[in-house]
A tleap script that builds the chain and sets N, CA, C and O, in Angstrom:
source leaprc.protein.ff14SB
mol = sequence {
  NMET LEU TRP LEU LEU THR ILE PRO LEU TRP
  GLU SER PHE VAL HIE ASN ILE LEU GLY ILE
  ASN ASN ALA SER GLU VAL ILE HIE LEU VAL
  MET ILE MET ILE GLY PHE TYR VAL VAL PHE
  THR LEU ASN ASN VAL ILE ASP THR TYR PHE
  TYR GLY ILE GLY ARG THR ASP LEU MET LEU
  CTYR
}
set mol.1.N position { 23.708 11.523 24.993 }
set mol.1.CA position { 23.380 12.878 25.055 }
set mol.1.C position { 24.429 13.581 24.023 }
set mol.1.O position { 24.060 14.487 23.275 }
set mol.2.N position { 25.641 13.136 24.043 }
set mol.2.CA position { 26.424 13.831 23.159 }
set mol.2.C position { 26.244 13.749 21.707 }
set mol.2.O position { 26.675 14.637 20.971 }
set mol.3.N position { 25.531 12.564 21.201 }
set mol.3.CA position { 25.110 12.511 19.843 }
set mol.3.C position { 23.931 13.469 19.592 }
set mol.3.O position { 23.707 13.777 18.421 }
set mol.4.N position { 23.142 13.978 20.583 }
set mol.4.CA position { 22.115 14.803 20.147 }
set mol.4.C position { 22.922 16.200 19.956 }
set mol.4.O position { 22.339 16.997 19.221 }
set mol.5.N position { 23.996 16.576 20.420 }
set mol.5.CA position { 24.669 17.837 20.056 }
set mol.5.C position { 25.204 17.738 18.649 }
set mol.5.O position { 25.476 18.780 18.052 }
set mol.6.N position { 25.383 16.521 18.053 }
set mol.6.CA position { 25.907 16.532 16.636 }
set mol.6.C position { 24.891 16.508 15.655 }
set mol.6.O position { 25.200 16.345 14.474 }
set mol.7.N position { 23.616 16.662 16.033 }
set mol.7.CA position { 22.545 16.513 14.914 }
set mol.7.C position { 22.756 17.575 13.783 }
set mol.7.O position { 22.499 17.208 12.636 }
set mol.8.N position { 23.231 18.953 14.004 }
set mol.8.CA position { 23.281 19.929 13.049 }
set mol.8.C position { 24.377 19.271 11.932 }
set mol.8.O position { 24.266 19.546 10.737 }
set mol.9.N position { 25.315 18.485 12.374 }
set mol.9.CA position { 26.425 18.041 11.449 }
set mol.9.C position { 25.976 16.754 10.685 }
set mol.9.O position { 26.746 16.283 9.848 }
set mol.10.N position { 24.799 16.174 10.924 }
set mol.10.CA position { 24.506 14.972 10.346 }
set mol.10.C position { 24.219 14.940 8.838 }
set mol.10.O position { 24.451 13.955 8.138 }
set mol.11.N position { 23.672 16.144 8.370 }
set mol.11.CA position { 23.260 16.363 6.952 }
set mol.11.C position { 24.588 16.328 6.165 }
set mol.11.O position { 24.731 15.692 5.121 }
set mol.12.N position { 25.509 17.041 6.736 }
set mol.12.CA position { 26.839 17.202 5.810 }
set mol.12.C position { 27.544 15.833 5.919 }
set mol.12.O position { 28.057 15.384 4.894 }
set mol.13.N position { 27.618 15.128 7.068 }
set mol.13.CA position { 28.218 13.853 7.174 }
set mol.13.C position { 27.572 12.781 6.079 }
set mol.13.O position { 28.246 12.078 5.326 }
set mol.14.N position { 26.078 12.809 6.153 }
set mol.14.CA position { 25.411 11.958 5.292 }
set mol.14.C position { 25.798 12.353 3.891 }
set mol.14.O position { 26.145 11.442 3.138 }
set mol.15.N position { 25.786 13.457 3.491 }
set mol.15.CA position { 25.999 14.059 2.006 }
set mol.15.C position { 27.451 13.769 1.611 }
set mol.15.O position { 27.748 13.122 0.607 }
set mol.16.N position { 28.403 14.335 2.537 }
set mol.16.CA position { 29.748 14.290 2.007 }
set mol.16.C position { 30.466 12.873 2.318 }
set mol.16.O position { 31.167 12.291 1.490 }
set mol.17.N position { 30.230 12.453 3.462 }
set mol.17.CA position { 31.060 11.161 3.842 }
set mol.17.C position { 30.377 9.898 3.327 }
set mol.17.O position { 31.076 8.974 2.910 }
set mol.18.N position { 29.138 9.817 3.336 }
set mol.18.CA position { 28.505 8.594 3.006 }
set mol.18.C position { 28.123 8.750 1.424 }
set mol.18.O position { 27.948 7.750 0.728 }
set mol.19.N position { 28.010 10.025 0.927 }
set mol.19.CA position { 27.834 10.093 -0.536 }
set mol.19.C position { 26.275 10.059 -0.894 }
set mol.19.O position { 26.025 9.860 -2.083 }
set mol.20.N position { 25.419 10.193 -0.206 }
set mol.20.CA position { 24.010 10.225 -0.276 }
set mol.20.C position { 23.554 11.580 -0.937 }
set mol.20.O position { 23.905 12.619 -0.377 }
set mol.21.N position { 22.795 11.650 -2.090 }
set mol.21.CA position { 22.497 12.836 -2.517 }
set mol.21.C position { 21.160 13.613 -1.879 }
set mol.21.O position { 21.063 14.839 -1.832 }
set mol.22.N position { 20.260 12.778 -1.452 }
set mol.22.CA position { 19.153 13.238 -0.736 }
set mol.22.C position { 19.183 13.009 0.746 }
set mol.22.O position { 18.422 12.246 1.341 }
set mol.23.N position { 20.316 13.882 1.401 }
set mol.23.CA position { 20.775 13.712 2.773 }
set mol.23.C position { 19.487 14.356 3.649 }
set mol.23.O position { 19.140 13.908 4.741 }
set mol.24.N position { 18.946 15.311 3.072 }
set mol.24.CA position { 17.843 15.852 3.948 }
set mol.24.C position { 16.665 15.021 4.134 }
set mol.24.O position { 16.018 15.177 5.170 }
set mol.25.N position { 16.293 14.155 3.273 }
set mol.25.CA position { 15.280 13.224 3.344 }
set mol.25.C position { 15.673 12.120 4.449 }
set mol.25.O position { 14.919 11.800 5.368 }
set mol.26.N position { 16.865 11.619 4.249 }
set mol.26.CA position { 17.434 10.688 5.105 }
set mol.26.C position { 17.496 11.222 6.743 }
set mol.26.O position { 17.252 10.466 7.683 }
set mol.27.N position { 17.814 12.450 6.875 }
set mol.27.CA position { 17.853 13.127 8.168 }
set mol.27.C position { 16.454 13.059 8.634 }
set mol.27.O position { 16.209 12.567 9.736 }
set mol.28.N position { 15.523 13.517 7.875 }
set mol.28.CA position { 14.105 13.607 8.237 }
set mol.28.C position { 13.716 12.289 8.733 }
set mol.28.O position { 13.038 12.211 9.757 }
set mol.29.N position { 14.091 11.232 8.087 }
set mol.29.CA position { 13.599 9.801 8.560 }
set mol.29.C position { 14.172 9.441 9.869 }
set mol.29.O position { 13.555 8.855 10.758 }
set mol.30.N position { 15.461 9.856 9.926 }
set mol.30.CA position { 16.222 9.448 11.108 }
set mol.30.C position { 15.647 10.210 12.329 }
set mol.30.O position { 15.592 9.622 13.408 }
set mol.31.N position { 15.228 11.455 12.217 }
set mol.31.CA position { 14.572 12.185 13.307 }
set mol.31.C position { 13.257 11.655 13.714 }
set mol.31.O position { 12.792 11.841 14.839 }
set mol.32.N position { 12.632 10.953 12.726 }
set mol.32.CA position { 11.315 10.166 13.159 }
set mol.32.C position { 11.633 9.087 13.927 }
set mol.32.O position { 10.989 8.782 14.931 }
set mol.33.N position { 12.722 8.399 13.467 }
set mol.33.CA position { 13.011 7.136 14.124 }
set mol.33.C position { 13.543 7.466 15.486 }
set mol.33.O position { 13.306 6.606 16.335 }
set mol.34.N position { 14.166 8.454 15.856 }
set mol.34.CA position { 14.785 8.712 17.207 }
set mol.34.C position { 13.706 8.704 18.191 }
set mol.34.O position { 13.926 8.132 19.258 }
set mol.35.N position { 12.606 9.239 17.995 }
set mol.35.CA position { 11.393 9.317 18.936 }
set mol.35.C position { 11.125 7.774 19.225 }
set mol.35.O position { 11.088 7.375 20.389 }
set mol.36.N position { 10.940 6.921 18.159 }
set mol.36.CA position { 10.451 5.631 18.498 }
set mol.36.C position { 11.630 4.836 19.396 }
set mol.36.O position { 11.342 4.074 20.319 }
set mol.37.N position { 12.838 5.102 19.026 }
set mol.37.CA position { 13.910 4.551 19.694 }
set mol.37.C position { 14.066 4.880 21.090 }
set mol.37.O position { 14.421 4.041 21.919 }
set mol.38.N position { 13.782 6.204 21.398 }
set mol.38.CA position { 13.780 6.730 22.819 }
set mol.38.C position { 12.569 5.880 23.561 }
set mol.38.O position { 12.762 5.248 24.600 }
set mol.39.N position { 11.530 5.942 23.007 }
set mol.39.CA position { 10.267 5.112 23.548 }
set mol.39.C position { 10.664 3.684 23.881 }
set mol.39.O position { 10.388 3.194 24.976 }
set mol.40.N position { 11.275 3.058 22.987 }
set mol.40.CA position { 11.649 1.661 23.046 }
set mol.40.C position { 12.773 1.476 23.989 }
set mol.40.O position { 12.844 0.397 24.578 }
set mol.41.N position { 13.611 2.340 24.195 }
set mol.41.CA position { 14.672 2.391 25.157 }
set mol.41.C position { 14.118 2.524 26.649 }
set mol.41.O position { 14.515 1.754 27.523 }
set mol.42.N position { 13.277 3.434 26.882 }
set mol.42.CA position { 12.689 3.595 28.130 }
set mol.42.C position { 11.793 2.495 28.523 }
set mol.42.O position { 11.638 2.267 29.723 }
set mol.43.N position { 11.175 1.777 27.614 }
set mol.43.CA position { 10.315 0.760 27.883 }
set mol.43.C position { 11.065 -0.351 28.386 }
set mol.43.O position { 10.681 -0.941 29.397 }
set mol.44.N position { 12.320 -0.760 27.641 }
set mol.44.CA position { 13.158 -1.840 28.066 }
set mol.44.C position { 13.884 -1.550 29.468 }
set mol.44.O position { 14.162 -2.481 30.224 }
set mol.45.N position { 14.165 -0.268 29.768 }
set mol.45.CA position { 14.768 -0.015 31.176 }
set mol.45.C position { 13.751 -0.314 32.121 }
set mol.45.O position { 14.002 -1.081 33.050 }
set mol.46.N position { 12.479 0.275 31.972 }
set mol.46.CA position { 11.427 -0.043 32.977 }
set mol.46.C position { 11.121 -1.505 33.089 }
set mol.46.O position { 10.805 -1.952 34.191 }
set mol.47.N position { 11.182 -2.213 32.142 }
set mol.47.CA position { 10.755 -3.576 32.003 }
set mol.47.C position { 11.919 -4.289 32.774 }
set mol.47.O position { 11.566 -5.116 33.614 }
set mol.48.N position { 13.045 -4.109 32.625 }
set mol.48.CA position { 14.176 -4.590 33.229 }
set mol.48.C position { 14.369 -4.393 34.724 }
set mol.48.O position { 14.805 -5.250 35.493 }
set mol.49.N position { 13.934 -2.968 35.090 }
set mol.49.CA position { 13.730 -2.721 36.570 }
set mol.49.C position { 12.701 -3.700 37.135 }
set mol.49.O position { 13.060 -4.430 38.059 }
set mol.50.N position { 11.521 -3.777 36.689 }
set mol.50.CA position { 10.313 -4.518 37.274 }
set mol.50.C position { 10.923 -6.067 37.255 }
set mol.50.O position { 10.765 -6.753 38.265 }
set mol.51.N position { 11.529 -6.543 36.250 }
set mol.51.CA position { 11.859 -7.995 36.190 }
set mol.51.C position { 12.978 -8.120 37.272 }
set mol.51.O position { 13.112 -9.183 37.878 }
set mol.52.N position { 13.833 -6.978 37.537 }
set mol.52.CA position { 14.927 -7.297 38.603 }
set mol.52.C position { 14.283 -7.279 40.021 }
set mol.52.O position { 14.730 -7.949 40.953 }
set mol.53.N position { 13.209 -6.469 40.111 }
set mol.53.CA position { 12.598 -6.512 41.604 }
set mol.53.C position { 11.577 -7.667 41.657 }
set mol.53.O position { 10.962 -7.824 42.711 }
set mol.54.N position { 11.343 -8.479 40.628 }
set mol.54.CA position { 10.389 -9.714 40.687 }
set mol.54.C position { 9.044 -9.131 40.544 }
set mol.54.O position { 8.155 -9.793 41.081 }
set mol.55.N position { 8.686 -8.053 39.951 }
set mol.55.CA position { 7.373 -7.712 39.745 }
set mol.55.C position { 7.012 -7.701 38.187 }
set mol.55.O position { 6.793 -6.694 37.514 }
set mol.56.N position { 6.997 -8.943 37.782 }
set mol.56.CA position { 6.760 -9.072 36.377 }
set mol.56.C position { 5.212 -8.941 36.098 }
set mol.56.O position { 4.853 -9.118 34.934 }
set mol.57.N position { 4.342 -8.675 36.970 }
set mol.57.CA position { 2.988 -8.543 36.855 }
set mol.57.C position { 2.773 -6.913 36.445 }
set mol.57.O position { 1.682 -6.446 36.119 }
set mol.58.N position { 3.774 -6.302 36.510 }
set mol.58.CA position { 3.669 -4.739 36.097 }
set mol.58.C position { 4.273 -4.540 34.846 }
set mol.58.O position { 4.329 -3.392 34.405 }
set mol.59.N position { 4.767 -5.548 34.159 }
set mol.59.CA position { 5.277 -5.429 32.800 }
set mol.59.C position { 4.294 -5.247 31.761 }
set mol.59.O position { 3.329 -6.011 31.761 }
set mol.60.N position { 4.391 -4.318 30.841 }
set mol.60.CA position { 3.465 -4.332 29.717 }
set mol.60.C position { 4.094 -4.990 28.504 }
set mol.60.O position { 5.150 -4.474 28.139 }
set mol.61.N position { 3.655 -6.020 27.814 }
set mol.61.CA position { 4.354 -6.792 26.847 }
set mol.61.C position { 3.840 -6.102 25.681 }
set mol.61.O position { 4.192 -6.449 24.553 }
savepdb mol mol.pdb
quit
C-alpha cells in the first residue's frame, strides 16, 4: 500500500536516478502492468486458500 503513495515520485526517480529520458512512457507501461500484477496476486491468494482447505476442484488453472 505504501508504494501506491509513491506513484507521483516515480517519474522523477526514473528520469533522475535511473537516467531514462522517456520516463513518462516507462511510467505509463508500469501503470498498465500494475493492474495485471494485482489480478495475478489475487488469483494466487485465492488458489492458495483453496489448496489449503483441500478444495482443488474450485481452482481455476
